C-alpha positions as CSV (number, residue, x, y, z in Angstrom):
1,M,-10.6,25.4,-5.6
2,V,-13.9,23.6,-6.2
3,Q,-15.3,26.9,-7.6
4,D,-12.3,27.1,-9.9
5,R,-13.1,23.6,-11.2
6,K,-16.7,24.5,-11.8
7,L,-15.7,27.6,-13.6
8,I,-13.2,25.8,-15.9
9,L,-15.6,23.0,-16.7
10,K,-18.3,25.6,-17.6
11,M,-15.8,27.0,-20.2
12,I,-15.9,23.7,-22.1
13,N,-17.9,24.1,-25.3
14,K,-20.6,21.4,-25.3
15,N,-20.9,21.6,-29.1
16,Y,-17.4,20.1,-29.6
17,K,-17.2,16.5,-30.6
18,Y,-16.7,14.3,-27.5
19,S,-16.9,17.2,-25.1
20,D,-18.6,14.9,-22.6
21,I,-15.4,12.8,-22.5
22,T,-12.9,15.7,-22.6
23,E,-14.9,17.3,-19.7
24,K,-14.5,14.2,-17.6
25,I,-10.7,14.0,-18.4
26,I,-10.2,17.6,-17.5
27,G,-12.2,17.2,-14.3
28,C,-9.9,14.3,-13.3
29,A,-6.8,16.3,-14.2
30,I,-8.1,19.2,-12.1
31,E,-8.6,16.9,-9.1
32,V,-5.0,15.5,-9.5
33,H,-3.5,19.0,-9.7
34,R,-5.6,20.2,-6.8
35,N,-4.2,17.3,-4.6
36,L,-0.6,17.1,-5.9
37,G,0.1,20.7,-7.0
38,N,3.0,21.2,-9.4
39,G,6.6,20.1,-9.1
40,F,6.5,16.3,-9.7
41,Q,7.7,14.3,-12.6
42,E,5.3,13.6,-15.4
43,V,5.0,9.9,-14.5
44,I,3.6,10.8,-11.0
45,Y,0.8,12.8,-12.6
46,Q,0.2,10.0,-15.1
47,R,-0.2,7.4,-12.3
48,A,-2.5,9.8,-10.4
49,L,-4.6,10.6,-13.4
50,A,-5.0,6.8,-14.1
51,I,-6.3,6.4,-10.6
52,E,-8.7,9.3,-10.9
53,M,-10.0,8.1,-14.3
54,E,-10.5,4.6,-12.8
55,M,-12.5,6.2,-10.0
56,Q,-14.7,7.8,-12.7
57,D,-15.2,4.5,-14.5
58,M,-13.5,5.7,-17.6
59,K,-12.0,3.2,-20.1
60,F,-8.5,4.0,-21.1
61,S,-5.1,2.6,-22.3
62,R,-2.0,4.0,-20.6
63,E,1.3,4.3,-22.6
64,Y,-0.5,3.4,-25.8
65,E,2.1,2.4,-28.4
66,M,2.2,2.1,-32.1
67,D,4.8,1.1,-34.7
68,I,6.0,3.7,-37.2
69,F,6.9,2.6,-40.7
70,Y,8.8,4.2,-43.6
71,K,8.3,2.6,-47.0
72,D,7.0,-0.6,-45.4
73,Q,10.0,-0.9,-43.0
74,K,9.6,-0.4,-39.2
75,I,11.7,2.4,-38.1
76,G,10.5,2.9,-34.5
77,N,7.4,3.4,-32.3
78,R,5.6,6.1,-30.5
79,R,3.7,6.2,-27.2
80,V,1.0,8.5,-26.1
81,D,0.3,8.9,-22.4
82,F,-3.4,7.9,-22.6
83,L,-6.0,6.8,-25.1
84,V,-9.4,7.4,-23.4
85,E,-12.6,5.7,-24.5
86,D,-10.9,4.8,-27.8
87,K,-11.6,8.3,-28.9
88,I,-9.4,10.9,-27.1
89,M,-5.6,11.0,-27.1
90,V,-4.2,12.6,-23.9
91,E,-0.6,13.8,-23.7
92,L,0.7,14.9,-20.3
93,K,3.5,17.4,-19.5
94,A,5.0,18.6,-16.2
95,I,6.8,21.7,-17.4
96,I,6.7,25.4,-16.5
97,Q,4.9,26.5,-19.7
98,L,3.5,24.9,-22.8
99,D,5.2,25.9,-26.0
100,D,4.3,25.5,-29.7
101,V,6.5,22.5,-29.9
102,H,4.3,20.6,-27.4
103,L,1.2,21.5,-29.5
104,A,3.0,20.2,-32.6
105,Q,3.9,17.0,-30.9
106,A,0.2,16.5,-29.8
107,I,-1.0,17.1,-33.4
108,N,1.6,14.7,-34.7
109,Y,0.3,12.0,-32.4
110,L,-3.3,12.7,-33.6
111,E,-2.1,12.3,-37.2
112,A,-0.2,9.1,-36.4
113,Y,-3.2,7.6,-34.7
114,Q,-5.6,9.0,-37.3
115,M,-7.6,10.4,-34.4
116,E,-9.6,13.6,-34.4
117,I,-9.4,14.9,-30.9
118,G,-6.7,15.1,-28.2
119,L,-5.9,16.9,-25.0
120,L,-2.6,18.4,-24.0
121,I,-2.5,18.7,-20.2
122,N,0.3,20.4,-18.3
123,F,0.7,19.8,-14.5
124,G,4.0,21.8,-14.2
125,N,2.5,25.2,-13.8
126,T,1.0,26.6,-10.6
127,T,-2.4,26.3,-12.4
128,L,-3.4,23.4,-14.5
129,Q,-3.0,24.1,-18.2
130,F,-4.9,22.2,-20.9
131,K,-5.4,22.6,-24.6
132,R,-7.9,20.7,-26.8
133,V,-6.2,19.8,-30.1
134,M,-7.7,18.6,-33.4
135,R,-6.1,16.8,-36.3
136,P,-5.8,19.0,-39.3
137,K,-7.8,17.8,-42.3
138,R,-5.1,16.7,-44.8
139,N,-5.2,14.1,-47.5
140,H,-1.7,12.6,-47.5
141,S,-0.8,9.0,-47.1
142,Q,0.0,7.9,-43.6
143,S,3.0,5.7,-42.8
144,F,1.8,4.7,-39.4
145,N,0.5,1.3,-38.3
146,H,-1.3,0.8,-35.0
147,S,-0.3,-1.8,-32.4
148,N,-1.9,-1.7,-29.0
149,Q,0.8,-2.7,-26.6
150,G,-0.4,-0.4,-23.7
151,S,-2.2,-1.8,-20.7
152,R,-5.9,-1.7,-20.9
153,Q,-7.6,-0.4,-17.8
154,L,-11.3,-0.1,-17.0
């Protein structure tokens, strides 16, 4: 398993923006999956990943929430599993296989937060799955407003 982790981490392109942070997050996720395996609910992996990132002295918010507005009226809110180092959005899944709809959800979160980079991590498969997602470059008006109601952890 340790060699698998080293091999996966070698696959991360160091030229990508924030690759140092995404590498640490993926390393933490690998450690969680190695210890817990698959088959638990998403919240279990979320709690374990928080512990692992704390052990790596990473700064993050868990269950980061923001309000969503339509024509200046609040119509709801959204949560993302983690906002790491105020730069990387992390969305967790505990499903058998990632589908396009999960990628679309992660991209929607990036657009809503006006963030550039995110990670979609799936603990539900027998091997850890992860995808780096980037916000498409679009010039349309956003109707999202940030409010940090998640817990800040160091």
